[in-house]
Biotite code that builds the C-alpha atoms (Angstrom):
import biotite.structure as struc

atoms = struc.array([
    struc.Atom([35.739, 88.617, 1.034], chain_id="A", res_id=1, res_name="MET", atom_name="CA", element="C"),
    struc.Atom([33.960, 89.603, 4.020], chain_id="A", res_id=2, res_name="ALA", atom_name="CA", element="C"),
    struc.Atom([31.787, 87.056, 5.692], chain_id="A", res_id=3, res_name="GLY", atom_name="CA", element="C"),
    struc.Atom([33.094, 84.178, 3.713], chain_id="A", res_id=4, res_name="SER", atom_name="CA", element="C"),
    struc.Atom([34.243, 81.139, 5.603], chain_id="A", res_id=5, res_name="VAL", atom_name="CA", element="C"),
    struc.Atom([36.396, 79.783, 2.881], chain_id="A", res_id=6, res_name="GLY", atom_name="CA", element="C"),
    struc.Atom([36.428, 76.653, 0.860], chain_id="A", res_id=7, res_name="SER", atom_name="CA", element="C"),
    struc.Atom([34.393, 74.680, 3.387], chain_id="A", res_id=8, res_name="GLU", atom_name="CA", element="C"),
    struc.Atom([31.100, 75.683, 1.797], chain_id="A", res_id=9, res_name="ASP", atom_name="CA", element="C"),
    struc.Atom([31.577, 73.662, -1.383], chain_id="A", res_id=10, res_name="GLY", atom_name="CA", element="C"),
    struc.Atom([33.554, 70.693, 0.013], chain_id="A", res_id=11, res_name="ASP", atom_name="CA", element="C"),
    struc.Atom([31.319, 68.088, 1.667], chain_id="A", res_id=12, res_name="ILE", atom_name="CA", element="C"),
    struc.Atom([34.207, 65.868, 2.768], chain_id="A", res_id=13, res_name="GLY", atom_name="CA", element="C"),
    struc.Atom([34.437, 62.121, 3.404], chain_id="A", res_id=14, res_name="PHE", atom_name="CA", element="C"),
    struc.Atom([31.148, 60.613, 4.649], chain_id="A", res_id=15, res_name="GLN", atom_name="CA", element="C"),
    struc.Atom([31.529, 57.453, 6.811], chain_id="A", res_id=16, res_name="ILE", atom_name="CA", element="C"),
    struc.Atom([27.819, 56.753, 7.539], chain_id="A", res_id=17, res_name="ALA", atom_name="CA", element="C"),
    struc.Atom([26.905, 55.414, 4.058], chain_id="A", res_id=18, res_name="PRO", atom_name="CA", element="C"),
    struc.Atom([29.960, 53.129, 4.076], chain_id="A", res_id=19, res_name="ILE", atom_name="CA", element="C"),
    struc.Atom([28.984, 51.697, 7.482], chain_id="A", res_id=20, res_name="VAL", atom_name="CA", element="C"),
    struc.Atom([25.434, 51.099, 6.192], chain_id="A", res_id=21, res_name="ASP", atom_name="CA", element="C"),
    struc.Atom([26.757, 49.215, 3.167], chain_id="A", res_id=22, res_name="VAL", atom_name="CA", element="C"),
    struc.Atom([29.061, 47.086, 5.360], chain_id="A", res_id=23, res_name="VAL", atom_name="CA", element="C"),
    struc.Atom([26.158, 46.173, 7.659], chain_id="A", res_id=24, res_name="PHE", atom_name="CA", element="C"),
    struc.Atom([23.957, 45.207, 4.676], chain_id="A", res_id=25, res_name="VAL", atom_name="CA", element="C"),
    struc.Atom([26.733, 43.037, 3.229], chain_id="A", res_id=26, res_name="LEU", atom_name="CA", element="C"),
    struc.Atom([27.352, 41.406, 6.609], chain_id="A", res_id=27, res_name="MET", atom_name="CA", element="C"),
    struc.Atom([23.625, 40.684, 6.980], chain_id="A", res_id=28, res_name="LEU", atom_name="CA", element="C"),
    struc.Atom([23.504, 39.183, 3.482], chain_id="A", res_id=29, res_name="PHE", atom_name="CA", element="C"),
    struc.Atom([26.478, 36.860, 4.106], chain_id="A", res_id=30, res_name="PHE", atom_name="CA", element="C"),
    struc.Atom([25.155, 35.751, 7.501], chain_id="A", res_id=31, res_name="MET", atom_name="CA", element="C"),
    struc.Atom([21.753, 34.916, 6.015], chain_id="A", res_id=32, res_name="ALA", atom_name="CA", element="C"),
    struc.Atom([23.242, 33.014, 3.089], chain_id="A", res_id=33, res_name="SER", atom_name="CA", element="C"),
    struc.Atom([25.621, 31.060, 5.360], chain_id="A", res_id=34, res_name="ALA", atom_name="CA", element="C"),
    struc.Atom([22.697, 29.818, 7.469], chain_id="A", res_id=35, res_name="GLY", atom_name="CA", element="C"),
    struc.Atom([20.853, 28.505, 4.418], chain_id="A", res_id=36, res_name="ALA", atom_name="CA", element="C"),
    struc.Atom([23.541, 25.992, 3.466], chain_id="A", res_id=37, res_name="GLN", atom_name="CA", element="C"),
    struc.Atom([22.437, 22.354, 3.310], chain_id="A", res_id=38, res_name="VAL", atom_name="CA", element="C"),
    struc.Atom([24.457, 20.135, 5.601], chain_id="A", res_id=39, res_name="VAL", atom_name="CA", element="C"),
    struc.Atom([25.049, 16.694, 4.130], chain_id="A", res_id=40, res_name="GLU", atom_name="CA", element="C"),
    struc.Atom([24.848, 13.762, 6.495], chain_id="A", res_id=41, res_name="LYS", atom_name="CA", element="C"),
    struc.Atom([26.011, 10.204, 6.051], chain_id="A", res_id=42, res_name="GLU", atom_name="CA", element="C"),
    struc.Atom([23.643, 7.300, 6.560], chain_id="A", res_id=43, res_name="LEU", atom_name="CA", element="C"),
    struc.Atom([25.063, 4.022, 7.730], chain_id="A", res_id=44, res_name="SER", atom_name="CA", element="C"),
    struc.Atom([23.640, 1.163, 5.690], chain_id="A", res_id=45, res_name="ILE", atom_name="CA", element="C"),
    struc.Atom([24.537, -2.475, 6.129], chain_id="A", res_id=46, res_name="ASN", atom_name="CA", element="C"),
    struc.Atom([24.333, -4.162, 2.764], chain_id="A", res_id=47, res_name="LEU", atom_name="CA", element="C"),
    struc.Atom([24.120, -7.935, 2.538], chain_id="A", res_id=48, res_name="PRO", atom_name="CA", element="C"),
    struc.Atom([27.299, -9.648, 1.536], chain_id="A", res_id=49, res_name="SER", atom_name="CA", element="C"),
    struc.Atom([27.798, -12.715, -0.592], chain_id="A", res_id=50, res_name="ASN", atom_name="CA", element="C"),
    struc.Atom([29.368, -14.880, 2.087], chain_id="A", res_id=51, res_name="THR", atom_name="CA", element="C"),
    struc.Atom([28.622, -18.299, 3.489], chain_id="A", res_id=52, res_name="LYS", atom_name="CA", element="C"),
    struc.Atom([27.737, -16.799, 6.888], chain_id="A", res_id=53, res_name="ALA", atom_name="CA", element="C"),
    struc.Atom([24.735, -15.093, 5.330], chain_id="A", res_id=54, res_name="ALA", atom_name="CA", element="C"),
    struc.Atom([23.696, -18.328, 3.637], chain_id="A", res_id=55, res_name="ASP", atom_name="CA", element="C"),
    struc.Atom([23.866, -20.317, 6.875], chain_id="A", res_id=56, res_name="SER", atom_name="CA", element="C"),
    struc.Atom([21.192, -18.201, 8.573], chain_id="A", res_id=57, res_name="GLN", atom_name="CA", element="C"),
    struc.Atom([17.706, -19.613, 8.417], chain_id="A", res_id=58, res_name="THR", atom_name="CA", element="C"),
    struc.Atom([15.112, -17.400, 6.762], chain_id="A", res_id=59, res_name="PRO", atom_name="CA", element="C"),
    struc.Atom([12.023, -16.312, 8.654], chain_id="A", res_id=60, res_name="ASP", atom_name="CA", element="C"),
    struc.Atom([9.988, -19.425, 7.898], chain_id="A", res_id=61, res_name="VAL", atom_name="CA", element="C"),
    struc.Atom([6.847, -19.458, 10.010], chain_id="A", res_id=62, res_name="PRO", atom_name="CA", element="C"),
    struc.Atom([6.375, -22.186, 12.598], chain_id="A", res_id=63, res_name="ILE", atom_name="CA", element="C"),
    struc.Atom([2.808, -23.444, 12.296], chain_id="A", res_id=64, res_name="ILE", atom_name="CA", element="C"),
    struc.Atom([1.252, -24.866, 15.460], chain_id="A", res_id=65, res_name="VAL", atom_name="CA", element="C"),
    struc.Atom([-1.960, -26.692, 14.562], chain_id="A", res_id=66, res_name="ALA", atom_name="CA", element="C"),
    struc.Atom([-4.522, -27.542, 17.236], chain_id="A", res_id=67, res_name="ILE", atom_name="CA", element="C"),
    struc.Atom([-6.933, -30.304, 16.272], chain_id="A", res_id=68, res_name="ALA", atom_name="CA", element="C"),
    struc.Atom([-10.518, -30.463, 17.495], chain_id="A", res_id=69, res_name="ALA", atom_name="CA", element="C"),
    struc.Atom([-9.615, -33.291, 19.903], chain_id="A", res_id=70, res_name="ASP", atom_name="CA", element="C"),
    struc.Atom([-6.727, -31.257, 21.428], chain_id="A", res_id=71, res_name="GLY", atom_name="CA", element="C"),
    struc.Atom([-3.819, -32.874, 19.596], chain_id="A", res_id=72, res_name="THR", atom_name="CA", element="C"),
    struc.Atom([-1.058, -30.346, 18.918], chain_id="A", res_id=73, res_name="VAL", atom_name="CA", element="C"),
    struc.Atom([1.163, -30.497, 15.829], chain_id="A", res_id=74, res_name="GLN", atom_name="CA", element="C"),
    struc.Atom([4.131, -28.293, 14.894], chain_id="A", res_id=75, res_name="ILE", atom_name="CA", element="C"),
    struc.Atom([4.769, -28.129, 11.145], chain_id="A", res_id=76, res_name="ASN", atom_name="CA", element="C"),
    struc.Atom([2.871, -31.400, 10.647], chain_id="A", res_id=77, res_name="GLY", atom_name="CA", element="C"),
    struc.Atom([4.538, -33.431, 13.439], chain_id="A", res_id=78, res_name="THR", atom_name="CA", element="C"),
    struc.Atom([2.456, -34.390, 16.491], chain_id="A", res_id=79, res_name="THR", atom_name="CA", element="C"),
    struc.Atom([4.071, -33.434, 19.794], chain_id="A", res_id=80, res_name="TYR", atom_name="CA", element="C"),
    struc.Atom([1.386, -33.554, 22.491], chain_id="A", res_id=81, res_name="ASP", atom_name="CA", element="C"),
    struc.Atom([-2.023, -35.040, 23.143], chain_id="A", res_id=82, res_name="THR", atom_name="CA", element="C"),
    struc.Atom([-4.938, -33.571, 25.130], chain_id="A", res_id=83, res_name="PRO", atom_name="CA", element="C"),
    struc.Atom([-3.924, -35.582, 28.211], chain_id="A", res_id=84, res_name="GLU", atom_name="CA", element="C"),
    struc.Atom([-0.705, -33.576, 28.727], chain_id="A", res_id=85, res_name="SER", atom_name="CA", element="C"),
    struc.Atom([-1.809, -30.356, 30.424], chain_id="A", res_id=86, res_name="LYS", atom_name="CA", element="C"),
    struc.Atom([1.500, -28.439, 30.241], chain_id="A", res_id=87, res_name="ASP", atom_name="CA", element="C"),
    struc.Atom([2.382, -29.510, 26.671], chain_id="A", res_id=88, res_name="LEU", atom_name="CA", element="C"),
    struc.Atom([6.052, -30.252, 27.429], chain_id="A", res_id=89, res_name="PRO", atom_name="CA", element="C"),
    struc.Atom([6.721, -31.532, 23.900], chain_id="A", res_id=90, res_name="GLY", atom_name="CA", element="C"),
    struc.Atom([5.400, -28.342, 22.290], chain_id="A", res_id=91, res_name="VAL", atom_name="CA", element="C"),
    struc.Atom([7.268, -26.125, 24.762], chain_id="A", res_id=92, res_name="ARG", atom_name="CA", element="C"),
    struc.Atom([10.579, -27.954, 24.270], chain_id="A", res_id=93, res_name="ASP", atom_name="CA", element="C"),
    struc.Atom([10.220, -28.059, 20.469], chain_id="A", res_id=94, res_name="GLN", atom_name="CA", element="C"),
    struc.Atom([9.413, -24.335, 20.253], chain_id="A", res_id=95, res_name="LEU", atom_name="CA", element="C"),
    struc.Atom([12.311, -23.515, 22.544], chain_id="A", res_id=96, res_name="LYS", atom_name="CA", element="C"),
    struc.Atom([14.735, -25.566, 20.432], chain_id="A", res_id=97, res_name="SER", atom_name="CA", element="C"),
    struc.Atom([13.403, -24.028, 17.175], chain_id="A", res_id=98, res_name="MET", atom_name="CA", element="C"),
    struc.Atom([13.836, -20.482, 18.487], chain_id="A", res_id=99, res_name="LEU", atom_name="CA", element="C"),
    struc.Atom([17.345, -20.930, 19.907], chain_id="A", res_id=100, res_name="GLU", atom_name="CA", element="C"),
    struc.Atom([20.291, -18.701, 19.033], chain_id="A", res_id=101, res_name="PHE", atom_name="CA", element="C"),
    struc.Atom([18.285, -15.542, 18.368], chain_id="A", res_id=102, res_name="GLY", atom_name="CA", element="C"),
    struc.Atom([16.087, -17.072, 15.700], chain_id="A", res_id=103, res_name="ASN", atom_name="CA", element="C"),
    struc.Atom([12.995, -14.882, 15.310], chain_id="A", res_id=104, res_name="THR", atom_name="CA", element="C"),
    struc.Atom([10.758, -17.052, 13.169], chain_id="A", res_id=105, res_name="ASN", atom_name="CA", element="C"),
    struc.Atom([7.091, -16.162, 13.578], chain_id="A", res_id=106, res_name="PRO", atom_name="CA", element="C"),
    struc.Atom([4.843, -18.696, 15.296], chain_id="A", res_id=107, res_name="VAL", atom_name="CA", element="C"),
    struc.Atom([1.376, -19.092, 13.779], chain_id="A", res_id=108, res_name="ILE", atom_name="CA", element="C"),
    struc.Atom([-1.266, -20.817, 15.881], chain_id="A", res_id=109, res_name="ILE", atom_name="CA", element="C"),
    struc.Atom([-3.891, -22.450, 13.691], chain_id="A", res_id=110, res_name="SER", atom_name="CA", element="C"),
    struc.Atom([-6.691, -23.974, 15.782], chain_id="A", res_id=111, res_name="PRO", atom_name="CA", element="C"),
    struc.Atom([-9.449, -26.063, 14.254], chain_id="A", res_id=112, res_name="ALA", atom_name="CA", element="C"),
    struc.Atom([-12.846, -24.320, 14.345], chain_id="A", res_id=113, res_name="PRO", atom_name="CA", element="C"),
    struc.Atom([-14.118, -26.948, 16.781], chain_id="A", res_id=114, res_name="GLU", atom_name="CA", element="C"),
    struc.Atom([-11.081, -26.761, 19.123], chain_id="A", res_id=115, res_name="ALA", atom_name="CA", element="C"),
    struc.Atom([-11.876, -25.866, 22.737], chain_id="A", res_id=116, res_name="ARG", atom_name="CA", element="C"),
    struc.Atom([-10.533, -22.629, 24.195], chain_id="A", res_id=117, res_name="GLN", atom_name="CA", element="C"),
    struc.Atom([-8.737, -24.676, 26.851], chain_id="A", res_id=118, res_name="GLU", atom_name="CA", element="C"),
    struc.Atom([-6.487, -26.249, 24.205], chain_id="A", res_id=119, res_name="TYR", atom_name="CA", element="C"),
    struc.Atom([-5.655, -22.846, 22.703], chain_id="A", res_id=120, res_name="ILE", atom_name="CA", element="C"),
    struc.Atom([-4.820, -21.439, 26.145], chain_id="A", res_id=121, res_name="ALA", atom_name="CA", element="C"),
    struc.Atom([-2.479, -24.380, 26.784], chain_id="A", res_id=122, res_name="ARG", atom_name="CA", element="C"),
    struc.Atom([-0.622, -23.712, 23.527], chain_id="A", res_id=123, res_name="VAL", atom_name="CA", element="C"),
    struc.Atom([-0.352, -20.007, 24.373], chain_id="A", res_id=124, res_name="LEU", atom_name="CA", element="C"),
    struc.Atom([1.092, -20.871, 27.802], chain_id="A", res_id=125, res_name="ASN", atom_name="CA", element="C"),
    struc.Atom([3.599, -23.275, 26.234], chain_id="A", res_id=126, res_name="ALA", atom_name="CA", element="C"),
    struc.Atom([4.627, -20.617, 23.687], chain_id="A", res_id=127, res_name="ALA", atom_name="CA", element="C"),
    struc.Atom([5.125, -18.053, 26.458], chain_id="A", res_id=128, res_name="ALA", atom_name="CA", element="C"),
    struc.Atom([7.217, -20.550, 28.445], chain_id="A", res_id=129, res_name="ALA", atom_name="CA", element="C"),
    struc.Atom([9.343, -21.188, 25.331], chain_id="A", res_id=130, res_name="ALA", atom_name="CA", element="C"),
    struc.Atom([10.003, -17.446, 24.922], chain_id="A", res_id=131, res_name="GLY", atom_name="CA", element="C"),
    struc.Atom([8.119, -16.862, 21.673], chain_id="A", res_id=132, res_name="VAL", atom_name="CA", element="C"),
    struc.Atom([8.264, -13.179, 20.632], chain_id="A", res_id=133, res_name="LYS", atom_name="CA", element="C"),
    struc.Atom([6.329, -13.222, 17.340], chain_id="A", res_id=134, res_name="LYS", atom_name="CA", element="C"),
    struc.Atom([2.949, -14.923, 17.640], chain_id="A", res_id=135, res_name="LEU", atom_name="CA", element="C"),
    struc.Atom([-0.179, -14.717, 15.546], chain_id="A", res_id=136, res_name="THR", atom_name="CA", element="C"),
    struc.Atom([-3.338, -16.670, 14.762], chain_id="A", res_id=137, res_name="PHE", atom_name="CA", element="C"),
    struc.Atom([-4.615, -17.909, 11.435], chain_id="A", res_id=138, res_name="SER", atom_name="CA", element="C"),
])
């Protein structure tokens, strides 16, 4: 057989390129699916317990500071200062004692419609001196 090369014409042999392509496609698939996993996280929640320590805490009962038209100041119905006391030491001391030990009860200032702005400003100054953090008007 002249001019014939032999059996190489019909035998293609082992092809590595398609196998490498398949490996790269599989690797890409697994990398993409690994990145889509949902990571579970734990939330820390403090649930209330049924102990006496929880019962001994005072609830957030509002402290109502009423200002009468004549300047008399009452806290929860008890009179503490009159218009003659400019610094309202009774109100300041009572608010400070009510808000001791990290108690965060809200303080509601309820002035009478006829109350002068001077009386309201005095109560606001006394509340600031007592360290009131939650304050509102009604």
